[in-house]
C-alpha positions as CSV (number, residue, x, y, z in Angstrom):
1,M,-7.6,5.3,19.1
2,S,-10.7,5.0,21.3
3,S,-11.8,7.0,24.4
4,A,-10.9,3.9,26.5
5,D,-7.3,4.1,25.2
6,I,-7.1,7.8,26.2
7,L,-8.4,7.0,29.7
8,A,-5.8,4.2,29.9
9,I,-3.0,6.7,29.0
10,L,-4.3,9.2,31.6
11,A,-4.4,6.5,34.2
12,R,-0.8,5.6,33.5
13,M,0.3,9.2,33.6
14,F,-1.8,10.5,36.6
15,P,-2.5,8.5,39.9
16,S,-5.8,10.3,40.3
17,F,-7.3,8.4,37.3
18,R,-6.4,5.0,38.7
19,G,-9.0,2.9,40.3
20,L,-11.8,5.3,39.5
21,P,-15.2,4.0,38.5
22,A,-15.6,4.2,34.7
23,E,-18.2,7.0,34.8
24,E,-16.0,9.2,37.0
25,A,-12.9,8.6,34.9
26,T,-14.9,9.4,31.8
27,R,-16.3,12.6,33.4
28,R,-12.8,13.8,34.3
29,G,-11.4,12.9,30.9
30,E,-14.2,14.7,29.1
31,A,-13.6,17.9,31.1
32,L,-9.9,17.8,30.3
33,G,-10.6,17.3,26.6
34,R,-13.1,20.1,26.5
35,F,-10.6,22.4,28.2
36,A,-8.0,21.4,25.5
37,A,-10.6,22.2,22.8
38,G,-11.2,25.6,24.4
39,L,-7.4,26.4,24.3
40,W,-7.4,25.4,20.6
41,A,-10.3,27.5,19.8
42,G,-8.5,30.5,21.3
43,G,-5.7,30.1,18.7
44,G,-2.0,29.4,18.9
45,G,-1.5,32.4,21.1
46,G,-3.7,30.9,23.8
47,L,-1.9,27.6,23.8
48,R,1.5,29.4,24.1
49,A,0.2,31.6,26.9
50,A,-0.9,28.5,28.7
51,G,2.4,26.8,28.2
52,V,1.0,23.9,26.2
53,P,3.4,22.8,23.4
54,V,1.6,22.0,20.2
55,P,3.4,21.6,16.8
56,A,1.9,23.8,14.0
57,P,0.8,20.8,11.9
58,A,-1.1,19.2,14.8
59,F,-2.7,22.6,15.7
60,A,-3.9,23.0,12.1
61,Q,-5.2,19.5,11.9
62,L,-7.3,19.8,15.1
63,A,-8.5,23.4,14.7
64,P,-11.7,22.5,12.8
65,L,-12.7,20.1,15.6
66,A,-12.1,22.5,18.5
67,D,-15.4,24.4,18.4
68,G,-17.5,21.2,18.3
69,A,-15.7,19.6,21.2
70,R,-15.8,22.8,23.3
71,A,-19.5,23.3,22.6
72,G,-20.6,20.0,24.1
73,G,-18.9,17.4,21.9
74,S,-16.7,14.6,23.2
75,G,-13.6,15.8,25.0
76,L,-12.1,12.3,25.0
77,S,-12.6,12.1,21.2
78,F,-10.7,15.4,20.9
79,L,-7.8,14.0,23.0
80,A,-7.8,10.9,20.8
81,S,-7.6,13.1,17.7
82,A,-4.8,15.0,19.3
83,R,-2.9,11.7,19.8
84,A,-3.3,10.9,16.1
85,A,-2.2,14.4,15.1
86,F,1.0,14.3,17.3
87,A,1.9,10.8,16.1
88,D,4.6,10.7,18.7
89,D,4.1,9.3,22.2
90,V,6.8,11.5,23.8
91,R,5.4,14.7,22.5
92,Y,1.9,13.7,23.4
93,A,2.9,12.9,26.9
94,R,4.5,16.3,27.3
95,F,1.4,17.9,25.8
96,L,-0.9,16.1,28.4
97,T,1.4,17.1,31.3
98,A,1.4,20.7,30.2
99,L,-2.4,20.6,29.6
100,A,-3.0,19.2,33.1
101,A,-0.8,22.0,34.6
102,A,-2.7,24.6,32.6
103,F,-6.0,23.2,33.6
104,A,-5.1,23.3,37.3
105,A,-3.7,26.8,37.0
106,R,-6.8,28.0,35.3
107,S,-9.0,26.5,38.0
108,G,-7.1,28.5,40.7
109,A,-6.5,25.3,42.7
110,G,-2.8,25.0,42.2
111,A,-0.7,22.8,40.1
112,P,-1.6,19.1,39.6
113,P,0.7,16.3,40.5
114,S,3.4,15.5,38.1
115,P,3.4,12.1,36.4
116,A,4.3,9.6,39.1
117,A,7.9,8.7,39.7
118,P,9.1,5.2,40.0
119,E,8.6,3.5,43.4
120,A,11.5,4.3,45.8
121,A,13.9,1.5,46.7
122,S,13.4,2.1,50.4
123,P,10.1,2.9,52.2
124,V,9.2,6.6,52.5
125,S,7.1,7.9,55.3
126,P,3.7,9.0,54.0
127,P,2.8,12.7,54.4
128,A,0.3,13.7,57.0
129,A,-3.2,13.1,56.0
130,A,-5.3,16.1,54.9
131,P,-9.0,16.4,56.0
132,R,-11.5,16.0,53.2
133,P,-13.7,19.0,52.6
134,A,-17.3,18.9,53.8
135,D,-18.6,19.4,50.2
136,P,-16.7,17.2,47.9
137,G,-18.2,18.7,44.8
138,P,-16.7,18.4,41.4
139,A,-13.9,21.0,41.6
140,P,-11.8,21.4,38.4
141,L,-8.7,20.1,40.1
142,E,-10.4,16.9,40.9
143,L,-10.1,15.9,37.3
144,L,-6.4,15.7,37.6
145,S,-5.4,15.1,41.3
146,E,-7.1,12.8,43.7
147,R,-7.8,14.5,47.1
148,P,-6.1,12.5,49.9
149,G,-8.5,11.1,52.4
150,P,-7.9,10.7,56.1
151,E,-6.1,7.4,55.6
152,G,-3.2,9.1,54.0
153,A,-1.7,9.7,50.5
154,P,-2.2,7.2,47.7
155,D,0.5,4.6,47.1
156,P,3.3,5.6,44.7
157,A,2.4,4.8,41.2
158,P,4.6,3.3,38.4
159,A,6.6,5.6,36.3
160,L,5.0,7.3,33.2
161,D,5.6,4.7,30.5
162,L,5.0,7.1,27.7
163,L,8.3,9.0,28.4
164,P,11.6,7.3,28.2
165,A,13.5,7.0,31.4
166,E,16.9,8.8,31.5
167,P,19.5,6.1,31.2
168,E,22.6,5.9,33.4
169,H,25.7,7.3,31.9
170,G,27.2,5.0,29.3
171,T,24.2,2.6,29.2
172,D,22.4,4.0,26.1
173,P,21.5,0.9,24.1
174,A,23.2,0.5,20.7
175,P,21.0,-0.8,17.8
176,E,22.6,-4.2,18.0
177,E,22.0,-4.4,21.7
178,L,18.3,-3.9,21.3
179,L,17.9,-5.6,18.0
180,A,20.3,-8.5,17.9
181,A,22.3,-10.4,20.4
182,D,25.2,-11.1,18.1
183,P,26.2,-8.8,15.3
184,R,26.8,-11.6,12.8
185,F,25.5,-15.1,13.1
186,A,23.7,-15.4,16.5
187,P,20.4,-17.3,16.2
188,P,17.6,-14.8,16.7
189,V,14.9,-15.3,19.2
190,A,11.5,-16.5,18.1
191,G,10.0,-13.7,16.2
192,G,13.1,-12.4,14.6
193,G,16.2,-11.4,16.7
194,L,16.0,-7.9,15.1
195,D,12.6,-7.0,16.3
196,L,12.1,-3.4,17.5
197,V,8.8,-4.3,19.1
198,P,7.7,-7.1,21.5
199,E,6.7,-10.4,20.0
200,E,3.1,-10.4,18.7
201,R,2.3,-13.9,19.9
202,A,-0.8,-15.5,21.2
203,A,-1.4,-16.3,24.8
204,E,0.2,-19.4,26.2
205,G,-1.4,-22.5,24.8
206,D,-2.5,-20.9,21.5
207,D,-0.7,-21.7,18.3
208,P,-0.8,-18.9,15.8
209,R,0.4,-21.3,13.1
210,A,-2.3,-23.9,13.6
211,G,-4.0,-22.9,10.4
212,S,-7.1,-21.6,12.0
213,V,-8.9,-19.1,9.7
214,A,-10.6,-17.3,12.6
215,F,-7.4,-17.0,14.6
216,L,-5.2,-15.7,11.8
217,A,-7.9,-13.3,10.6
218,T,-8.2,-11.9,14.1
219,T,-4.4,-11.5,14.3
220,Y,-4.3,-9.6,11.1
221,E,-7.2,-7.4,12.2
222,E,-5.2,-6.5,15.3
223,A,-2.1,-5.8,13.3
224,L,-4.0,-3.6,10.8
225,E,-5.3,-1.4,13.6
226,E,-1.7,-0.1,13.7
227,G,-1.6,0.2,9.9
228,D,-1.0,3.4,7.9
229,P,-4.2,5.4,8.3
230,D,-3.7,6.9,4.8
231,A,-3.5,3.5,3.1
232,G,-7.1,2.5,3.7
233,D,-6.1,-1.1,4.0
234,S,-8.3,-3.4,6.1
235,L,-9.7,-6.9,5.9
236,P,-13.1,-7.0,4.1
237,E,-16.2,-7.7,6.1
238,D,-17.4,-10.5,3.8
239,P,-16.0,-13.8,5.1
240,T,-15.1,-15.1,1.7
241,E,-13.2,-12.0,0.7
242,R,-11.6,-11.9,4.1
243,A,-10.3,-15.4,3.6
244,V,-8.9,-14.6,0.1
245,V,-7.1,-11.4,1.3
246,S,-5.7,-13.2,4.3
247,Y,-4.4,-15.9,2.0
248,E,-2.7,-13.3,-0.2
249,R,-1.0,-11.8,2.8
250,T,-0.1,-15.0,4.6
251,G,0.0,-17.8,2.0
252,D,-1.8,-20.2,4.5
253,P,-3.8,-22.6,2.2
254,S,-6.4,-23.1,4.9
255,F,-7.8,-19.7,3.9
256,L,-8.3,-20.8,0.3
257,D,-10.0,-24.0,1.5
258,D,-12.3,-22.0,3.6
259,A,-13.2,-19.6,0.8
260,Q,-13.7,-22.4,-1.7
261,R,-16.2,-24.2,0.7
262,R,-18.1,-21.0,1.1
263,L,-18.3,-20.3,-2.6
264,E,-19.3,-23.8,-3.5
265,A,-22.2,-23.6,-1.0
266,E,-23.2,-20.2,-2.4
267,R,-23.2,-21.5,-6.0
268,A,-25.3,-24.5,-5.0
269,A,-27.9,-22.3,-3.3
270,A,-27.8,-19.5,-5.8
271,P,-31.4,-18.2,-6.3
272,H,-30.6,-16.7,-9.8
273,A,-28.1,-16.7,-12.6
274,I,-26.2,-13.6,-11.4
275,A,-25.7,-15.0,-7.9
276,A,-24.4,-18.2,-9.5
277,S,-22.1,-16.3,-11.8
278,V,-20.7,-14.3,-8.8
279,A,-19.9,-17.6,-6.9
280,E,-18.4,-19.3,-10.0
281,A,-16.2,-16.3,-10.7
282,G,-15.0,-16.5,-7.1
283,L,-14.2,-20.2,-7.6
284,A,-12.3,-19.2,-10.8
285,R,-10.2,-16.8,-8.7
286,I,-9.5,-19.6,-6.1
287,A,-8.3,-21.8,-9.0
288,L,-6.0,-19.0,-10.3
289,L,-4.5,-18.5,-6.8
290,R,-3.8,-22.2,-6.7
291,G,-2.0,-21.9,-10.0
292,D,-4.6,-24.0,-12.0
293,A,-4.9,-21.9,-15.2
294,E,-7.2,-24.4,-17.0
295,A,-9.8,-24.6,-14.2
296,A,-9.6,-20.8,-13.7
297,E,-10.4,-20.1,-17.4
298,R,-13.2,-22.7,-17.5
299,L,-14.9,-21.4,-14.4
300,A,-14.5,-17.8,-15.5
301,R,-16.0,-18.4,-18.9
302,G,-18.9,-20.2,-17.3
303,A,-19.5,-17.2,-14.9
304,Q,-19.3,-14.8,-17.9
305,G,-21.9,-17.0,-19.8
306,R,-24.4,-16.5,-16.9
307,F,-23.6,-12.8,-16.4
308,P,-21.5,-11.1,-19.3
309,G,-20.7,-8.1,-17.1
310,N,-19.2,-10.1,-14.2
311,P,-16.1,-8.0,-13.3
312,L,-14.3,-10.8,-11.4
313,A,-14.7,-13.2,-14.3
314,A,-13.1,-10.6,-16.6
315,E,-10.3,-10.1,-14.2
316,V,-9.6,-13.8,-13.9
317,L,-9.6,-14.3,-17.7
318,A,-7.3,-11.3,-18.2
319,R,-4.9,-12.6,-15.5
320,V,-4.9,-16.1,-17.0
321,A,-4.1,-14.6,-20.4
322,R,-1.1,-12.8,-18.9
323,G,0.3,-16.0,-17.4
324,E,-0.4,-15.1,-13.8
325,A,-1.2,-18.6,-12.9
326,A,2.5,-19.3,-13.0
327,D,3.1,-16.2,-10.8
328,A,0.5,-17.6,-8.4
329,T,2.4,-20.8,-8.1
330,F,5.6,-19.0,-7.3
331,L,3.9,-16.7,-4.8
332,R,2.3,-19.7,-3.1
333,S,5.8,-21.2,-2.6
334,L,7.2,-17.9,-1.4
335,R,4.4,-17.5,1.1
336,E,4.9,-21.0,2.4
337,L,8.6,-20.2,2.9
338,A,7.7,-17.0,4.7
339,R,5.5,-19.0,7.1
340,A,8.3,-21.4,7.7
341,L,10.7,-18.6,8.4
342,D,8.3,-16.9,10.8
343,S,7.9,-20.2,12.6
344,R,11.7,-20.7,13.1
345,D,11.1,-24.4,12.4
346,V,14.5,-25.3,10.9
347,G,13.1,-28.5,9.3
348,W,10.2,-26.7,7.6
349,I,12.5,-23.9,6.5
350,E,15.1,-26.2,5.0
351,E,12.4,-28.2,3.1
352,S,10.5,-25.1,1.7
353,A,13.6,-23.0,1.0
354,S,15.5,-25.9,-0.8
355,R,12.4,-26.7,-2.8
356,L,12.0,-23.1,-4.0
357,A,15.7,-22.6,-4.7
358,G,15.7,-25.9,-6.7
359,A,12.6,-25.0,-8.7
360,R,13.6,-21.4,-9.3
361,P,17.4,-21.3,-9.1
362,T,17.6,-17.9,-10.8
363,E,15.4,-16.3,-8.1
364,P,17.0,-15.0,-5.0
365,H,14.2,-15.8,-2.6
366,G,15.0,-19.5,-2.0
367,H,18.6,-18.7,-1.4
368,L,17.7,-15.9,1.0
369,G,15.6,-18.5,3.0
370,L,18.6,-20.8,3.2
371,L,20.7,-17.9,4.3
372,F,18.4,-17.2,7.2
373,L,18.4,-20.9,8.0
374,A,22.2,-20.8,8.2
375,Q,22.0,-17.8,10.6
376,L,19.6,-19.8,12.8
377,R,22.1,-22.6,12.9
378,G,25.0,-20.3,13.5
379,D,26.7,-21.7,10.3
380,G,28.9,-18.8,9.0
381,G,30.2,-20.8,6.0
382,A,26.8,-21.8,4.8
383,F,25.6,-18.2,5.4
384,E,28.2,-16.8,3.0
385,R,27.6,-19.5,0.5
386,H,23.9,-18.8,0.3
387,L,24.6,-15.1,0.4
388,K,26.7,-15.5,-2.7
389,D,23.9,-17.4,-4.5
390,A,21.3,-14.8,-3.6
391,W,23.5,-11.9,-4.6
392,T,24.3,-13.6,-7.9
393,C,20.5,-13.7,-8.7
394,Y,19.6,-10.3,-7.3
395,P,17.5,-8.5,-8.4
396,S,14.9,-11.1,-9.4
397,P,14.7,-11.4,-13.2
398,D,11.0,-12.4,-13.2
399,H,9.5,-11.4,-9.9
400,P,11.2,-8.3,-8.5
401,Q,7.9,-7.0,-7.2
402,F,7.3,-9.9,-4.8
403,A,8.2,-9.7,-1.1
404,F,8.1,-12.5,1.5
405,G,5.3,-10.8,3.4
406,G,4.7,-9.4,6.8
407,R,7.7,-9.1,9.2
408,V,9.7,-11.9,7.5
409,D,11.1,-9.3,5.1
410,A,12.4,-7.3,8.0
411,D,13.9,-10.5,9.5
412,I,15.7,-11.3,6.2
413,V,16.9,-7.7,5.8
414,D,18.2,-7.6,9.4
415,A,20.2,-10.8,8.8
416,L,21.8,-9.2,5.7
417,L,22.7,-6.1,7.7
418,R,24.4,-8.0,10.4
419,Y,26.8,-9.3,7.9
420,G,27.2,-6.1,5.7
421,R,27.5,-3.5,8.4
422,R,30.7,-5.0,10.0
423,P,33.0,-2.6,8.2
424,I,31.1,0.6,9.3
425,E,30.7,-0.7,12.9
426,R,34.4,-1.6,13.2
427,L,35.6,1.2,11.0
428,D,38.0,-1.3,9.4
429,E,39.8,0.5,6.6
430,E,40.2,-2.6,4.4
431,L,36.6,-3.8,4.8
432,L,35.3,-0.2,4.3
433,R,36.8,-0.3,0.8
434,H,34.3,-3.0,-0.2
435,T,31.4,-0.6,0.7
436,V,32.3,2.0,-2.0
437,E,34.3,0.1,-4.6
438,G,32.9,-2.5,-7.0
439,I,29.6,-2.5,-5.2
440,D,27.9,-4.2,-8.2
441,E,30.5,-7.0,-8.5
442,K,29.0,-10.3,-7.6
443,T,32.1,-11.3,-5.7
444,N,31.7,-8.4,-3.3
445,L,29.5,-10.0,-0.6
446,I,29.7,-7.0,1.8
447,A,28.2,-4.6,-0.7
448,G,25.9,-7.3,-2.0
449,S,24.4,-7.9,1.4
450,L,23.8,-4.2,2.0
451,R,22.4,-3.6,-1.5
452,M,20.0,-6.5,-1.2
453,A,19.0,-5.2,2.3
454,V,18.1,-1.8,1.1
455,G,16.3,-3.1,-2.0
456,L,14.3,-5.8,-0.2
457,A,13.3,-3.3,2.5
458,R,11.9,-0.8,0.0
459,V,10.1,-3.4,-2.1
460,A,8.6,-4.9,1.1
461,L,7.2,-1.5,2.0
462,L,4.9,-1.7,-1.1
463,Q,2.8,-4.4,0.6
464,P,-0.7,-3.5,1.5
465,G,-1.9,-3.6,5.1
466,L,1.7,-3.6,6.6
467,P,1.6,-2.9,10.3
468,R,3.3,0.2,11.5
469,A,5.7,-1.8,13.6
470,V,7.0,-3.6,10.5
471,Q,7.1,-0.4,8.5
472,R,9.3,1.2,11.2
473,R,11.7,-1.8,11.1
474,L,11.9,-1.6,7.3
475,H,12.5,2.1,7.1
476,F,15.1,1.9,9.8
477,A,16.8,-1.1,8.1
478,A,16.9,0.7,4.7
479,G,18.6,3.7,6.4
480,R,21.1,1.4,8.2
481,G,21.9,-0.2,4.9
482,L,22.5,3.1,3.2
483,M,24.7,4.1,6.1
484,G,26.8,0.9,5.6
485,L,27.3,1.9,2.0
486,Q,28.5,5.3,3.2
487,Y,25.4,7.3,1.9
488,F,25.6,9.4,5.0
489,E,23.3,12.1,3.6
490,A,20.5,9.8,2.4
491,A,20.6,7.4,5.4
492,P,19.3,9.8,8.1
493,E,16.4,10.7,5.8
494,A,15.4,7.0,5.4
495,M,15.7,6.4,9.2
496,G,13.6,9.6,9.8
497,R,10.7,7.9,8.0
498,A,10.5,5.5,10.9
499,L,10.3,8.4,13.4
500,M,7.2,9.5,11.6
501,L,5.4,6.2,12.3
502,A,4.9,6.6,16.1
503,P,7.9,4.7,17.4
504,T,8.1,3.5,21.0
505,P,10.5,5.4,23.3
506,D,13.1,2.8,23.0
507,E,12.8,2.7,19.2
508,H,13.0,6.5,19.1
509,K,16.2,6.5,21.2
510,V,17.9,3.8,19.0
511,I,16.9,5.5,15.7
512,S,18.0,8.9,16.9
513,K,21.3,7.6,18.1
514,E,22.0,5.9,14.8
515,R,21.1,9.0,12.9
516,L,23.6,11.0,15.0
517,Q,26.3,8.5,14.4
518,C,25.6,8.7,10.7
519,Q,25.9,12.4,10.7
520,A,29.1,12.2,12.7
521,L,30.6,9.8,10.1
522,W,29.5,12.2,7.3
523,R,31.7,14.8,8.8
524,A,34.6,12.4,9.5
525,F,36.2,12.7,6.1
526,D,39.7,12.4,7.7
527,K,39.0,8.9,9.0
528,P,40.7,6.1,7.0
529,G,38.2,4.3,4.7
530,I,35.4,6.8,5.1
531,K,34.4,8.1,1.6
532,A,31.0,9.7,1.9
533,Q,28.9,9.0,-1.3
534,Q,27.3,12.2,-2.6
535,R,25.4,10.9,-5.6
536,K,21.8,9.5,-5.5
537,Y,21.8,5.9,-4.4
538,P,21.0,3.5,-7.3
539,C,18.6,1.1,-5.5
540,L,18.5,-2.3,-7.3
541,G,15.2,-3.3,-5.7
542,V,13.5,-0.1,-6.7
543,R,15.0,-0.3,-10.2
544,G,13.8,-3.9,-10.7
545,A,10.3,-3.3,-9.4
546,S,10.0,0.0,-11.3
547,E,11.0,-1.7,-14.6
548,W,8.5,-4.5,-13.9
549,L,5.7,-2.0,-13.2
550,R,6.5,0.0,-16.4
551,A,6.4,-3.1,-18.4
552,R,3.1,-4.0,-16.9
553,L,1.7,-0.6,-17.8
554,A,2.8,-1.1,-21.4
555,T,1.1,-4.6,-21.4
556,L,-2.1,-3.1,-20.0
557,A,-2.1,-0.4,-22.7
558,R,-1.8,-3.0,-25.4
559,E,-4.6,-5.0,-23.8
560,R,-6.9,-2.0,-23.7
561,E,-6.2,-1.2,-27.3
562,A,-6.8,-4.8,-28.4
563,R,-10.1,-5.0,-26.5
564,Q,-11.4,-1.7,-27.9
565,R,-10.4,-2.7,-31.4
566,E,-12.5,-5.9,-31.1
567,L,-15.5,-3.7,-30.7
568,F,-14.5,-0.9,-33.1
569,D,-13.8,-3.4,-35.9
570,K,-17.4,-4.6,-35.8
571,A,-18.9,-1.1,-36.3
572,P,-18.4,-1.0,-40.1
573,L,-20.3,-4.3,-40.3
574,L,-23.3,-2.7,-38.5
575,V,-23.2,0.3,-40.9
576,E,-23.1,-2.0,-44.0
577,R,-25.9,-4.1,-42.6
578,A,-28.0,-1.1,-41.8
579,A,-27.9,0.0,-45.5
580,S,-29.8,-3.1,-46.4
581,D,-31.7,-3.7,-43.2
582,P,-34.0,-0.8,-42.1
583,A,-35.0,-2.6,-38.9
584,L,-31.4,-2.3,-37.6
585,A,-31.2,1.4,-38.4
586,S,-34.6,2.1,-36.8
587,E,-33.7,0.2,-33.6
588,V,-30.5,2.3,-33.2
589,A,-32.5,5.5,-33.8
590,A,-35.1,4.4,-31.2
591,A,-32.4,3.7,-28.7
592,A,-30.8,7.1,-29.3
593,E,-34.2,8.9,-28.9
594,E,-34.9,7.0,-25.7
595,Q,-31.6,8.2,-24.2
596,A,-32.0,11.7,-25.7
597,V,-28.7,11.6,-27.6
598,P,-27.9,12.1,-31.3
599,D,-28.3,9.0,-33.5
600,P,-24.7,7.7,-34.0
601,L,-25.6,5.6,-37.0
602,A,-27.2,8.6,-38.8
603,A,-23.9,10.5,-38.4
604,V,-22.0,7.7,-40.1
605,R,-24.5,7.5,-42.9
606,A,-24.4,11.3,-43.4
607,V,-20.6,11.1,-44.0
608,D,-21.1,8.2,-46.3
609,A,-23.5,10.3,-48.3
610,E,-20.9,13.1,-48.6
611,L,-18.3,10.6,-49.8
612,A,-20.7,9.2,-52.4
613,A,-21.5,12.7,-53.7
614,L,-17.8,13.5,-53.9
615,A,-17.2,10.4,-55.9
616,R,-20.1,11.1,-58.3
617,G,-18.9,14.6,-58.9
618,A,-15.4,13.4,-59.8
619,E,-16.7,10.9,-62.2
620,A,-19.0,13.5,-63.9
621,A,-16.1,16.0,-64.2
622,A,-13.9,13.3,-65.8
623,A,-16.7,12.3,-68.3
624,A,-17.5,15.9,-69.3
625,Q,-13.9,16.9,-70.2
626,P,-13.8,17.3,-74.1
627,K,-11.0,16.2,-76.3
628,G,-9.2,19.0,-78.0
629,K,-8.5,19.2,-81.9
630,G,-5.9,21.4,-83.4
631,L,-3.4,23.6,-81.8
632,F,-5.9,25.7,-79.9
633,G,-7.9,22.6,-78.9
634,R,-4.8,20.9,-77.5
635,L,-3.9,24.1,-75.6
636,K,-7.4,24.2,-74.1
637,E,-7.3,20.5,-73.3
638,A,-4.0,21.1,-71.4
639,A,-5.5,23.9,-69.4
640,N,-8.5,21.8,-68.6
641,T,-6.3,19.0,-67.5
642,A,-4.3,21.3,-65.2
643,A,-7.6,22.6,-63.7
644,S,-8.9,19.1,-63.4
645,A,-5.7,18.1,-61.6
646,A,-6.1,20.9,-59.1
647,R,-9.8,19.9,-58.6
648,G,-8.6,16.3,-58.1
649,A,-6.1,17.3,-55.5
650,A,-8.8,19.3,-53.7
651,N,-11.2,16.4,-53.9
652,K,-8.5,14.0,-52.5
653,L,-8.0,16.3,-49.6
654,K,-11.7,16.5,-49.0
655,E,-12.0,12.8,-49.3
656,S,-9.2,12.3,-46.7
657,Q,-11.0,14.6,-44.4
658,L,-14.3,12.8,-44.8
659,R,-12.7,9.5,-44.2
660,T,-11.2,10.8,-41.0
661,R,-14.6,12.0,-40.0
662,R,-16.1,8.6,-40.9
663,E,-13.5,6.9,-38.6
664,D,-14.5,9.2,-35.8
665,A,-18.1,8.6,-36.4
666,L,-17.6,4.9,-36.4
667,R,-15.8,5.1,-33.1
668,R,-18.6,7.3,-31.7
669,L,-21.1,4.7,-32.9
670,A,-19.2,1.9,-31.2
671,R,-18.8,3.9,-28.0
672,A,-22.5,4.8,-28.0
673,L,-23.7,1.2,-28.5
674,A,-21.3,0.1,-25.8
675,G,-22.2,2.9,-23.5
676,D,-25.4,5.0,-23.5
677,L,-27.4,2.7,-25.8
678,R,-26.2,-0.6,-24.3
679,E,-29.2,-1.1,-22.0
680,H,-31.8,-0.8,-24.8
681,P,-33.7,-4.1,-25.2
682,Y,-32.5,-4.8,-28.8
683,R,-34.5,-7.3,-30.9
684,H,-32.2,-7.4,-33.8
685,P,-29.7,-10.3,-33.2
686,L,-26.7,-8.4,-34.5
687,L,-27.4,-5.5,-32.1
688,A,-28.1,-7.8,-29.2
689,A,-24.8,-9.6,-29.7
690,Y,-23.0,-6.3,-30.0
691,A,-24.5,-5.0,-26.8
692,R,-23.6,-8.2,-25.0
693,Q,-20.0,-7.9,-26.2
694,A,-19.9,-4.3,-25.0
695,V,-20.9,-5.4,-21.5
696,V,-18.0,-7.9,-21.5
697,L,-15.6,-5.2,-22.9
698,E,-16.6,-2.8,-20.2
699,A,-15.7,-5.3,-17.5
700,F,-12.3,-5.9,-19.1
701,L,-11.6,-2.2,-19.4
702,D,-12.6,-1.5,-15.8
703,H,-10.1,-4.2,-14.7
704,I,-7.4,-2.8,-16.9
705,A,-8.0,0.7,-15.6
706,A,-7.9,-0.5,-12.0
707,E,-4.6,-2.3,-12.6
708,E,-3.1,0.8,-14.3
709,R,-4.1,2.9,-11.2
710,K,-2.5,0.3,-8.9
711,A,0.8,0.2,-11.0
712,Q,1.0,4.0,-11.1
713,R,0.4,4.2,-7.4
714,L,3.2,1.7,-6.7
715,L,5.5,3.6,-9.1
716,A,4.8,6.8,-7.2
717,R,5.5,5.0,-3.9
718,L,8.8,3.6,-5.2
719,A,9.8,7.1,-6.3
720,E,9.0,8.4,-2.9
721,L,11.0,5.7,-1.1
722,S,14.1,6.3,-3.3
């Protein structure tokens, strides 16, 4: 949040900030912010004494910034940091109101005006004008209250829009009143009948679905400004990378077309081999995203030929080997369906959803698209038919980790909730039985709709760069689904996550009311049909995605082992060749001396020498053993044989230990040649080829490590959500 945003909030809250020149408004805001920093620097006791409410976490977060702001830093920046620390508009507004009162009291000029009330229905006579002082110097109170001039008091200002207005008795909006016109099959308004937030549409005359790369990229940038500040997700600055990421989030093929044009131009104008390799690897990724495995592999190998260590080329080759081109084809179809659903174009939705459901009949996504189409048309029979098809397939056998993308997941989830929450909203005893009995049976559409809603919402929350508005909808939807399944203890916790994402006042009211209703049902054990579920909820979406991620981690571990083995298996050949080729051994020794590390080849040869000495000793002992004659000779021979057997056992143990040491030494040799010694300008062809392969291996291993970190992070996120 910028200083301009804070000034806009102050102008909405206090009439004295409205209509001021920018410099004057900034001066007043800076003074108020530095005053707040001074209270902070005085500790929690000072804030309490001044009557300024500050939660302990917010106080701890801002305490390190207070001294700097008070000693001449930016007061507005401090107020912006306070807004982020509060993460709640209602609390922040109360904080500003109390801060203004404390500032006025400290100045000795009286209390400042309260946030303006709504304009009265009938005219009110203005108060008598007060004369302006002869010296209108910058008194402290001036920061908060405008001194009336001889013309009279300022006009009434609009109500403070950060604080929810008190509703009339009996008019508190229920969730379905805010989020859906009809609880079951009413067609939603454009943008998703269940939206908690106003539509994010372009100004009149602009078409956000026209395929313009610049327009959609801007739209996503604006959405990402509300993203999770801890996620670190943003669109890249590079135009090509920006287009690729935007395609991955929207599925709009115009982004890929734009990226491909840029990369082809970069390859044609490349000043050297590395630049050409980078552009060609980018084209390989474009081919992979289009589902063309053959072209992706050909382009990636060409890029690797120019620059063996190209990380993107290694990534594309690894993904092609895993069969991800087929995944890309499915994801492209899914993103196209999501764009159709977001457009509310029934013709486009029917075409794309039917095509996906026909091509992948065992995947639920196409059936869910047709379900949403039935809701748009108000066709209850078709809705239940497609609901049954989707529930039969759920969770996805092949792609449980894929979401539709953006707010479309929230639209689908809300459509499922409209159907599945009828029992809990009506408290119908017969229907409530379907929410707790046989909830995994594919004939139970009520439980199926709720179970899919919870699972889809949680998997959708794994998407990167998800705007907070969508996150709030998904968390709230997951809680409402759990409530419908009578998990009255887990549901408020899930809904509470939405309250931690800076909801609007209306959203806060709706979510809080739903949580209270949930807690009331938890205690209503005497109501017919209410059977609160105490065990941990078994989320099908989390289970499917977690199993897929664990399988991916196992695949990555096998890939890493296979790649490392490729390099390790060639180390014995180097040792064997070094025995007959002194030039090879001397180059390795020179590279080790250059890097100031021990010679790894010498360590292997030293172990080989010990093994050879052990073998010679065993052969000499066997040859020197005399043959006994007579009784005493045979007895001596038997004793020597026993001693020889003991020595043989000891030698075998020592040999085993030496061979283990040799394996370790070979691995150290491979790692050294692939690591510290890789950059040496080798002349020996065998060493040069080995170093080149080591560069390729490092690129593959870096990709595998990055994928492992990503999978582990997603697993941790799923565990947190469940």
